[in-house]
N, C-alpha and C positions, 0 to 999 in steps of 0.2 A: 138944447134938446138932445144933445150927447149925455147930458148927466141925467137924463128922464129914462133913456132905454139901457143905461149901464147896468142897474140892479137886474133889469130883467134879462139882459144877456147873460149876467153871472148865473141865475137860477137857472135858465136855459141850458147852460153848460153843465151845471151838476145834474139835472133831469136827465140831459143825454148821456153822460157817463153812467149813471145808475143804470139806466134802461140797456145800455151795451154790456155791463156786468152781469144783469140779470139775462141777458141773451146768450151769454156764453153756454156751450154743452154742457148739460146738468150732468151728466156721466163722469166728465172730466172730476167733478169735485165728490162723486157719491161712488164711484168704483175706479179705483186706481190700481195698477199692475206696475212693478219696478224691479229691477233685478241688482244683484250685488255689483256686478260687471257683465260687460257686452262685449270684450275680447278674451277670448279664453282659448286654450289648448283643447284637443281632443279628449274627451273623458275626465276634463277637470271638473271639479265639483263648484258651482255657485248657487246662490238663493234666490229665489222668485217670490216676491211677495206681492199680495192683493188685498187691498184694504176697501171695505165697504162701511158708509155711515148708516147702515140700518142695522137691525138685529136679526140675524137670519140663523139656519140651522148650518152644521159643518158640511153636510153632502150636498148641498144646492150648487156648487161646482164640479164640474167633469173635468179631472186632470189626466184620464185615459188619452184624449186627444194630443198629448204630447208626446206618447210613447213611440211612434214611429220614428222621430229625429232624437229624443231624450231619452236617457235612463232617470226613472222618476222615482224619488223616496217616497217614504211616507211622509205625507200632508200633516202638518199639525195646526191647529185650530185654536183661538182665543177670541171671546165675545166679553165686552164691558159696557157698563151704563156708568155715566158720569153726571153729577148735578153741582155745579158750581155756580154760588151766587145765584139761585133759582134759573140757570139755564139747564136745560135736559139736553144729553147728548149721547147717542149710542154709537158702538165700533165693532165690526168684526173683521177677523184678519186672519189669513192664511199664509202660511210658510212653508215651501216644499224644497229639498235640496234636487237639482238637476245635474246632468252631465251629457253634452253632446255627443252623439254617437256617429257623427260623420263631419267631415272638413267643408269647409264654405261658409255662405251666407245661411242661418238658419234661422226661422222665424217662430217666436212664441205667438200662436196665435191668439184672437181676441176671445175672452172671457165674457158671457152674457149673464146678468141677473135682472131679470123683469125688463124694464125698459133701459138699463144702463148696461155699458160694455166698455171694455178696458181696450185701449189702442194697442195692436200688435207691435212686438219688441224684435228688432233684427239681433241677432247674436254673430259676432263675426268669428269662426272655427278655424283654427291652424293645425298642422299636424304636429304631433308631440313627437320630438327627435328623440326623447330619453325615455319612452316606454319601454319596459321590458319585454322580451318574446314569450310568447304562452308557454312554452316549454321551461323557461326559468321560473315559472309560478306555480304550474301544477302538469302532471301527465299521469297516464294510465299504463300500468303495465299488467300483462296477462299471459296466460299459459291454458292451452287446450290439450288435455293428455292424449285424447285420441281424435283423427279426423274421418276413420273409416269404421261403421258401425253396422249392425244387423238389427230388423226390427225387433223392440223389446230391450235391446241392449242399451248401456247408458255410459256415459264418460263424464270425468269431473272437468270444471272450467275452473280456474283459480285467476281472480282479478284483485289488483293492489292499485289503489289510488293513493298516489303521493303527492301532497300539498307541502310546497317549499316557502310558503310564507306563513305569518303567524294567523291561525285560524278563526283568532277573534276579529280579525279585519275583514273577514269574509261577511258579504251581504246578501241575504237570499239565496244561501245554496242548494242546489237542487240535483241531487244524484239520480239520474235515469239507469234503472237496471240494465243488465243484458237482455238482448232480444234475439229471438230466433223464430221464425213463421213455420209451422208444420212438424214441429218438434216439442215435448213436453219440458219445461225449465222450471226449475224449482230449488229453494235455498238447501245446500247441504251442511252449511255450519252456520252460526249466529255471526254477524258482523264485528270486526275487532278494530279498535283504534288505539292506535301506541305512538309514542315519540321515537324517532330514530334519527341516526346520523347517515347522509347519503354524500360521498365526496367532500367529507368535513363541514357539510352545512346541515343544520338542525331542521328535519323534515317531520311532518306527520302523515302515519300511513294509517288507510283505512283498507282492510281486505276481507275478502269473503270468498267463500267456494260455492259453485251451482252445479247441481247434477243435471244433465242433459240426456234425455230418453228418446230414443228413435222410436215412432210409432208406425213409418210406412217408408217404403223405399223411396228415393229419391235424392237430388240435389239440393242441400240447404245451405243457409248463409247465416252466422252467428255474427252479432254486434258485441263490439266492448261497453263495458257502462261509460256513462258520459258525465262529465261534472260541468254544471254551468252555475256561474256565480258572478260577484261583483267584489273587486277586491279594493280598499281603501289604500291607496299608495300616495305617501307625501314626500316631497322634496323639501330636504332639509337646505337648501340653499335659497329657493324662490320662496318657500313657505307654503307654496300651492299644495293642494289635495285634490288627487285624481281618483275616480273610480274606475278602474280597469276591467274591463268584460273578461272573465275567464271561460272559454268553451272548448273543452278538450275535444280531440278528433278522435273517432272511434275507427279501432282497426277492426277488418272483418275476417272471418274464419269461413272456410269453405267444408263442408261437411258432406260426405257420401255415405248414403243408407243403400246397403246391397238388398237383394231379393232374398227371401226366406227358401233354401234348397226344396225343391219338390220330393226329392227322394226320403226326406228325414223323416223317422219315425220316433213317437212317444213325445215326452212334453218339452215345449220348445225351450231351451236352455242355451242361448248364445251368448259366449263368454270367453275369455282371454285365458283364465284361469279358474280351475276348480279343484279342490282337496275335498275327498271323500275318506274321512278316517273313523275308527270305533275303538272301545277298550272295554274291556270285560274286567267285573270284579267280582268277588265272593263276599264282600264287606271286609275282608281282613287285607286281601292283596289282589294285585293284577293278576290276570288269567292269561295263559298262552293258547292262543285259539288254535295252533297247529297240532296239539296233542289232546288226547281226550281226558275230559276232567272228571274225577270220581266226585260225587255229590250223594247225597240222602233225599229222600222224599221230602217235600216242605220245607228243604233249606233253599234259599233265594239267591241268584245270580243278578247283576246289572250289567246291561248292555247300553253303553253311551255313545252314539253316534254324530259326528261332528261334520258339518257340510259349510265350507268356505267356498265364496264365489266373489269374483271382481266384475263390477258392472252391472249388477241385478240389485234389485230390491227385494225386501223380505215378502213381499206379495206374490213375486214371481218364483219363489222357490216352491218345490212341488211338496206334497205329503207324502211321507215314508211310511208304506204299508209292506210289513212282512210277513206272509203266511205261517204261523206257527202250527205244529201238531196240536192235537186235542190234547194230547198228554201234558201240556205246559199251561200253565195258566198266567197270563200277559197283562200287565198293570202299566200302561204307558202314560207317561207326564206329557203335560203340554209344551210344545216346543218353545224354546227361549231364543230370542234374536239380539244381535247386538253387531254394533258397526266398528271395524277398527280405525286406526289414525289413518291408514292408507286408502281409505273407502270401502274395503271389502266389508260384504254382508256373512255374518257366521249364523249358523241355525244348530243349535245344541238339543238333542231329542235323545231321551232316556226312557229306558224300557226296564222293568223288574220283571225276572222270570223265574217262575217257581214249578219244578216238576210235581206232578202228581201220582205217577205211576213209576214201575222200577223197570229196569232193564236199560238198553241203549236208546238213547235219544238224540236226534240229528237238529241241530238248532241251523235253520238255512241261511246261505248266503243272501246278499243283496247288490243288485245292480243298477247304476243310473247312466242312461244315455244322454249327452250333453252335446251341443256343436262348438268345436274349437274355433274361435273367430281369427285367431293366428294362423292356424294352418289350414282355416276353411275346409274342415273335414270332421265327420262325425266321430265321436269319441265314447267310449264307455269306461265308468270308473266302478270297482267292484269291491265288495268287503266279503271276507272270506266267514263261513259258519263255524260251527264248533259241535264237535259230539260229547255227550254227556253219558258217563256210565253211573246211573242211578241205583241205590241201593236202598234197602229198608232203612226207615229213621230208627235209630237207637234210643229215642226218647220214648219208653214205655209209661203209661200213665200208671199213677198211683193208685191201687183201689183201697177203699176205705176198710179199716180194721174193723171185724164184727165185735159187736157190744158184748163183753163179758159180765155176767152176774158178779156184783159186789156186794159184800158182807158188810150188812149195815154195822156202824161204829155206835156201840152204845154210850151216851153221855149222860151225866148224871147233872141234871139242873137244880142249882141251889138259890132260893128266894133272896134277893140283897135288899129289898124293900125298894122306897122311892127316892132315897138319897142320891144313887147314881145318876138318875135321870134328872134331879135339880142340879147337879154338877156340870153336868153336860149342857144343860139350858145355859147356865151362866157364862160358861167357857164361850159357847157359840155368841152369844151377845156381845162378849168383849173382843172376840176375834171380828165380828161384823162391824163394830163401832170403830176399830183400827182400820180396818180396810176401807171403809168409807171414809176416813180422814184422809188416808194417803191418797185415794182417788181425788179429792176435790184440790188437794195441794198439786198432784200432777196435772189437773185440769186447767188450774190457774196459770202454772208455771209455762204450760203449752201454749196457752192463748196469748202470754204476754210476749212469747218470745215470737208467734205467728204475727201478732199484731205489729212487732218490731219490724219483722222482716218485710210485712207488706208495705208498711210505710217507707221503708227504704227502697224499695222496688217502685214505688209509686212516686216518688219525689221527681225522677228525671226518665224522660223517655229512653228506650233501650237504643244501642249503639247501631243496631239494623234499622231502626227507625230513622236516626238521625242520617244514615247513610242514603236513604230512599228520598228523604227531603234535600239533602245536599245534590242529588243528581236531579232533582226536578228543577231545585233553583239554577242550575248549571244548563238546564235543558240538554242533558247529556243522555240520551237514550240509549245507547250502548253499556253506560254504567247502571241505567235503571233496571234492566232486565234481573242480573245476578242480584242486584239489591233487595229486589222484590221478592226473590226466590227466598234468600235468606230471613227476611222479615215474615213471609209468611209460616215459616217452622217456628215462629215463637208465638204466633197468634191462632186461635180456631176461628176459621171462617166457615160460615154455613154454604149450602150449595148457593144461594140467590146471591151471597156477597162474592163467591167464588166468579160466579157469571159476570157480576157488576164490573169487578177487577178487570177481568179478561176481555170485557168490551172496552174499558177505558184505555187499555193497552194497544188493544189492535186500532182504536182510532188513533193514537199517536204514531203507530207505525205507517197506516195508510198517510197519513199527512206527511211524513218525512219520506217515504220510500215508493210510494205510488207513483204512476207515470203523471199525474197531475198533483205533482207535490204541491204544499202550501206550507204556510207558518202553522206549526203545532201549537195547540193550546194545552198546557199543562196544569191550568187552574183546576179543571173538573176532578183530575186524578188528586192533585193536592188537597183539595177540599174534603173529598171523600176520604183521604187517608187520615187527616188531622180530626175528622168526625169520628172516625172508628177508633183513633187513639184515644179520643176523650170518652167513647163510650166504654173501653177497655180500663181505663183508670176509675172511672165511676162504679164498675162491676167489683173491681178489687177493693176498693174501698167499703162497698155495700156487703160483700163477703167479710172482710175483716172487723166490721161494726156489729154483725149479727151473731145472736148468741147461740151456741150449738144447743140442740135438744138434749135435756137430763136422759 
């Protein structure tokens, strides 16, 4: 009887084992999560891998749920299909770098895909005793020129970001610009990046100046720029790689804006320094305004006025109007503005004065009221006038000489026949043939030289174009701006192309320097430049191959 039931018991065992295997959780075989290590120090980088045996898209898993406890790198995704001996299989795999942001037991939550889900993974995180301090990695240094202003007055704020590690190991760097509520803040210079040495250590410095303009009275707070990034920091003894967060602490400045004085009269010009000067010239030499100048009717003299102020923009400077007498013709040029290295604004205003009448003419003086913010008092700057002694012009018009009757000259004409005309005709034909042959030779020689130069110039892109491409490949926005300006001098862009280029550069600047900074995409600008360069070379070749009109 035992022999009869033994085969039945064996079959029952294998059926039970098969049913048990089929009863195992399906997700354990169809969606699996694993880590490269489960014991790490804070900020140490490790890998999370999730594998599915279905073909799915890359965005079906949401890794943002890891961000409160982990720094999450850019996920990589791979999908494959295999057919081996007629067996068909699919595989989808995600790999992402993680770094724990706090100490203790940190759990990687479960990921769900359809009816499958992964098991949570506990990570033991300990404190890193060898992590460098924040000030050893990066710091911000700044200087505010003035902390007390009047409405309409401005001051300069200079900021330096000092990065003390290799900038190539920075991950997702974001620079938050300085902030101030209730005041106008704008760039006063382009950002500059350059290497330097600080206390014997090689560093990278990014610096920029900003102009802060007061708009209303009150107390305001200015905050420094802030750098937020991750730094890949390796340990040469353990071989571990850590992603250390960098977050500089912003220093605050208090700015007081005083009330505008009620008794002030005239155009409101609040400034700590104002210089009003002038220069008289007659086209040959400078003139002294303290003595009368002798001139003639119709002879021009030039009055050049120069106004230099600190803490004001060109839009805040007044229009200079000087009432001249009717005996003077005035031709005023458009004011020219410039900014000095110290931030001062300079306005240069030139007038050409021409006396129209004789006698003594007084050219009026000019005065300008302004508010001295250092002395907190009203002040007036003046320019002296000048006296002209105008004489009649010595240039007298030359009257035309009356026509004198002339005695006709009697010439004797001798008829030479038709031979002189035939000789002249052959001479003209010979000269025409020689001239045509010379022009054809010259034209052929010039075309060959032009074609040779065109071929040489179209063989390789210009140095400026290569510099632009190099800045794009390095994703160096600081080097890109001057390179583009140099390249634009070599090419002719129409208005639509200028607008397209401006829009592409503005998009990159917004991605890098806006409050919501993101990873800039240089590909649209690169594709546009490459297409423009191809179009330029095509036009050069077409011009070289087109025959000029005869």
